C-alpha positions in Angstrom: 3.6 159.7 13.2 4.5 163.1 11.8 8.2 163.8 11.7 9.4 166.5 14.1 11.1 169.4 12.4 14.5 171.0 13.2 14.6 174.7 12.2 17.5 177.0 12.3 16.6 180.7 13.0 18.4 183.6 11.5 17.8 186.9 13.5 18.7 189.6 11.0 19.6 193.2 11.9 20.5 195.5 9.0 21.5 192.8 6.7 23.6 190.7 9.2 22.7 187.6 11.2 23.0 188.4 15.0 22.4 186.4 18.2 21.8 187.8 21.6 20.7 186.7 25.1 17.1 187.4 26.1 16.8 189.7 23.0 19.8 191.9 23.9 23.6 192.0 23.7 23.7 190.9 20.1 26.9 189.6 18.4 27.5 189.1 14.7 26.8 185.6 13.4 27.5 186.0 9.7 25.9 186.7 6.4 22.3 185.6 5.9 22.8 184.1 2.4 25.9 182.2 3.5 24.2 180.8 6.6 21.1 179.9 4.6 23.1 178.0 2.0 24.9 176.2 4.8 21.7 175.1 6.5 20.1 174.1 3.1 23.0 171.6 2.8 22.8 170.5 6.4 19.5 168.6 6.6 17.5 171.5 8.1 13.8 171.0 7.5 13.0 174.7 7.2 14.6 178.1 7.8 13.1 181.0 9.8 14.2 184.7 9.2 13.4 187.4 11.6 14.2 191.0 11.1 14.5 191.7 14.8 14.5 195.5 14.7 12.1 196.3 11.8 9.0 196.6 13.9 10.7 198.6 16.6 12.4 201.0 14.1 9.4 201.2 11.7 11.5 199.9 8.8 10.5 198.2 5.6 10.4 194.4 5.3 13.6 192.7 4.0 12.2 191.4 0.7 15.5 191.8 -1.0 17.3 189.4 1.4 14.5 186.9 1.1 14.7 187.0 -2.6 18.4 186.3 -2.6 18.0 183.4 -0.2 15.0 181.9 -2.0 17.0 181.9 -5.3 19.7 179.8 -3.7 18.1 177.3 -1.4 15.4 174.6 -1.7 14.0 174.3 1.8 10.9 176.2 3.0 11.5 179.8 4.3 9.4 181.6 7.0 9.9 185.3 7.3 8.9 187.7 10.1 9.6 191.2 11.3 8.2 194.4 10.0 5.1 192.9 8.5 2.3 195.4 9.1 -0.2 194.8 6.3 -1.5 192.2 3.9 0.6 194.0 1.2 3.8 193.4 3.2 3.0 189.7 3.5 2.3 189.5 -0.2 5.6 191.1 -1.1 7.4 188.5 1.0 5.5 185.6 -0.4 6.2 186.9 -3.9 9.9 187.2 -3.0 10.0 183.5 -2.2 8.9 183.0 1.4 6.6 180.0 1.9 5.3 181.4 5.2 5.1 184.7 6.9 5.3 185.2 10.7 3.5 188.1 12.3 3.7 189.3 15.9 3.4 193.0 16.8 1.0 193.9 14.0 -1.2 190.9 14.8 -1.5 191.9 18.4 -2.5 195.4 17.4 -4.9 194.2 14.8 -5.8 190.5 15.0 -7.8 190.8 11.7 -4.4 190.8 9.9 -4.1 187.1 10.7 -7.4 186.4 9.0 -6.6 188.5 6.0 -3.3 186.6 5.4 -4.9 183.2 6.0 -7.7 184.0 3.5 -5.3 185.0 0.8 -2.5 182.5 1.3 -4.1 179.8 3.5 -3.5 178.8 7.1 -0.3 176.9 6.1 1.3 180.2 5.2 0.1 182.1 8.2 2.4 181.9 11.3 1.9 183.6 14.6 5.3 184.6 16.1 4.7 185.0 19.8 7.3 186.5 22.1 6.3 185.4 25.6 7.7 186.2 28.9 7.2 185.2 32.6 6.5 188.4 34.6 5.0 189.3 37.9 1.6 190.9 38.2 0.6 193.6 40.8 0.1 190.9 43.4 3.5 189.3 42.8 2.0 186.3 41.0 3.7 184.9 38.0 1.8 185.5 34.7 2.7 184.8 31.1 2.5 187.9 28.9 2.9 188.5 25.2 5.6 191.1 24.2 5.9 193.1 21.0 8.4 195.4 19.3 11.3 192.9 19.5 10.5 192.1 23.1 10.5 195.7 24.3 6.8 196.2 25.0 4.7 194.2 27.5 1.2 194.1 26.1 -0.2 192.5 29.2 -2.0 190.1 26.9 -2.2 186.5 28.4 -0.2 184.0 26.4 -2.8 181.2 26.5 -5.7 183.4 25.5 -3.7 184.9 22.7 -2.7 181.5 21.3 -6.3 180.4 21.2 -7.5 183.6 19.7 -4.8 183.5 17.0 -5.8 180.0 16.0 -9.4 181.0 15.8 -8.4 184.0 13.6 -6.6 181.7 11.1 -3.1 181.1 12.2 -1.8 177.7 11.0 1.2 177.5 13.2 2.7 179.2 16.3 6.4 179.9 17.0 6.6 180.3 20.7 9.7 182.2 21.7 10.0 182.3 25.5 12.1 185.4 26.2 13.3 184.2 29.6 15.1 181.3 28.0 16.2 183.0 24.7 19.9 182.7 24.0 20.7 181.2 27.5 21.5 177.7 26.1 19.9 176.3 29.3 17.0 174.6 27.7 13.6 175.4 26.4 10.7 176.4 28.7 8.9 173.1 28.4 6.2 174.1 30.8 5.0 177.0 28.8 5.5 175.2 25.5 3.5 172.2 26.7 0.7 174.4 27.9 0.4 176.2 24.6 0.8 172.9 22.5 -2.0 171.2 24.5 -4.3 174.2 24.2 -4.3 174.6 20.4 -4.9 172.2 17.5 -2.2 173.7 15.3 1.6 173.0 15.3 3.7 174.8 17.9 7.4 175.4 17.3 9.5 175.7 20.4 12.0 178.6 20.5 14.4 180.0 23.0 17.0 178.2 25.1 18.5 175.4 23.0 21.9 174.5 24.2 22.2 170.8 23.4 20.5 167.9 21.5 19.0 166.8 24.8 17.2 170.1 25.2 15.7 169.6 21.8 14.8 166.0 22.6 12.9 167.1 25.7 10.9 169.9 24.2 9.8 167.6 21.4 8.8 164.7 23.6 5.1 163.9 24.5 6.0 163.1 28.1 4.7 164.6 31.3 7.8 166.9 31.5 8.3 167.3 27.8 7.3 170.2 25.7 4.9 168.4 23.3 6.2 170.7 20.5 5.9 169.8 16.8 9.2 171.4 15.9 12.3 172.9 17.6 13.9 176.1 16.5 17.5 177.0 17.4 20.1 179.6 16.6 23.2 179.8 18.7 24.1 176.1 18.8 23.9 176.0 15.0 25.3 179.4 14.0 28.5 178.9 16.0 28.8 175.2 15.0 28.4 173.8 18.5 26.2 171.1 17.0 25.1 170.4 13.5 21.5 169.8 12.4 22.6 166.2 11.5 24.0 165.6 15.0 20.7 166.8 16.5 18.6 164.6 14.2 20.8 161.5 14.9 20.3 162.1 18.6 16.6 162.4 18.3 16.3 159.3 16.1 18.3 157.3 18.5 15.8 158.2 21.2 12.8 157.2 19.1 11.8 160.6 17.8 10.6 160.6 14.2 12.7 163.0 12.1 13.6 163.4 8.4 17.0 162.0 7.7 
């Protein structure tokens, strides 16, 4: 049985870690390098960096931040935000990122997924998907993909996009359900389970972690679990509500395989 991964996420805006609720009302959560070093010493399996305003503002990727972090930590780093071309992805890999996560640019040009996968392999190619529950014209709930930091509804169906991205070369999906993001009320296990069961690549659950029990449920392969391969969290770790070690101990106590 493969070990489930616990992954802190650093949302970075102009050089500072921030955390919001449903992508808005951000508060400062510290220095990226300091937070990264803390998590490197705290049993985190990986670290994810998102420049949350780069795509919306059309800014350059944060290669300088990535380089500083990569020089000071030993865990794998995934970086997303503002990646528009293969050259952008290449600069981040050269700066020390093990994986790159693409969202907005991939929706606009799915071939970018294939280009990155061909150069660096599927293992380095992550689809970052911002998904939301919305109502269609008939009032029915549908699951749509959003881009530009959650500001633009593409009207692309979540399930169709997940499958297409896998076919294009994505080796992993970070599924961030916007309705749950920052609420600390638990992951959207229904949507996470649906995506996990529809693709053959790992799915990382994101959005809503408020307790170790929430992470346990989204990782469990049960009828009401999320079937996720990894759980990503921000608020509960950044503000020291729980530690990575506490979460892993809780998971292990309930029979979930984790790296201790």
